[in-house]
C-alpha positions as CSV (number, residue, x, y, z in Angstrom):
1,M,113.2,66.9,-34.3
2,S,114.4,65.5,-37.5
3,Q,117.0,67.8,-39.1
4,S,115.9,66.9,-42.6
5,N,112.2,67.8,-42.6
6,G,111.6,69.5,-39.2
7,V,109.2,66.8,-38.1
8,A,109.7,64.9,-34.8
9,P,109.7,61.1,-35.2
10,A,106.7,59.3,-33.9
11,P,107.3,57.7,-30.5
12,S,107.7,54.0,-30.7
13,K,104.8,51.9,-29.3
14,Q,104.5,48.3,-28.0
15,R,101.4,46.3,-27.7
16,L,100.8,44.8,-24.2
17,N,98.5,42.0,-23.4
18,F,97.4,41.4,-19.8
19,A,94.5,39.8,-18.0
20,I,92.1,41.7,-15.8
21,S,89.0,40.5,-14.0
22,D,85.6,41.0,-15.5
23,R,84.8,43.5,-12.8
24,A,88.0,45.6,-13.6
25,R,87.2,45.5,-17.3
26,A,83.6,46.7,-16.7
27,E,85.0,49.5,-14.5
28,L,87.5,50.5,-17.2
29,E,84.8,50.5,-19.9
30,A,82.5,52.6,-17.7
31,I,85.2,55.2,-16.9
32,A,86.1,55.5,-20.6
33,R,82.4,55.8,-21.6
34,E,81.6,58.3,-18.9
35,H,84.5,60.6,-19.7
36,D,84.4,60.1,-23.5
37,R,87.9,58.5,-23.7
38,T,89.2,55.2,-24.9
39,M,90.2,52.4,-22.5
40,T,93.8,53.0,-23.6
41,D,93.5,56.7,-22.7
42,V,92.2,55.7,-19.3
43,I,95.0,53.3,-18.7
44,R,97.6,55.8,-19.8
45,L,96.1,58.4,-17.4
46,G,96.2,55.8,-14.6
47,I,99.9,55.2,-15.2
48,S,100.6,58.9,-15.1
49,L,98.6,59.3,-11.9
50,A,100.3,56.3,-10.3
51,K,103.7,57.7,-11.1
52,I,102.7,61.0,-9.4
53,A,101.0,59.3,-6.4
54,L,103.7,56.7,-5.8
55,G,106.4,59.3,-6.0
56,A,104.7,61.6,-3.5
57,S,104.0,58.7,-1.2
58,S,107.6,57.6,-1.3
59,R,108.7,61.1,-0.3
60,G,106.3,61.0,2.7
61,E,103.9,63.4,1.1
62,K,100.1,63.2,1.4
63,I,97.8,63.0,-1.6
64,L,94.7,65.1,-1.2
65,I,91.6,65.9,-3.2
66,A,90.5,69.5,-2.5
67,R,87.6,71.7,-3.4
68,E,88.2,74.6,-5.7
69,D,88.8,76.9,-2.6
70,G,91.5,74.6,-1.4
71,E,89.5,72.8,1.3
72,P,90.6,69.2,1.5
73,V,87.8,66.7,1.1
74,R,89.6,63.4,0.9
75,E,93.1,61.9,1.4
76,L,94.2,59.1,-0.8
77,V,96.0,56.4,1.1
78,L,98.1,54.0,-1.1
79,P,98.8,50.5,-0.1
80,H,102.5,49.7,0.6
C-alpha cells in the first residue's frame, strides 16, 4: 500500500497479441457468453487453472472432478 494515501497502486498490465484458430475463438466467445464473463476473464481463469493443474501433475497428483458428495466423476489427464 502507498504510505501517502493508503491506496495500493494499480497492478501494471501489458497487452498481448496472439493468434488462435477460428474454432478456438468461437469456443472462447461461447464460454464467455455462457458464463457472463469477458474473453479476457476466461483467459485469465484458464491461466490460473493451468498453473494449478500443471503444478499438481508435475507432483504426480491426479486432477479430479467430483460431485458435491465427493464422488469422482472424471479425471483430467494433461498432455506431457
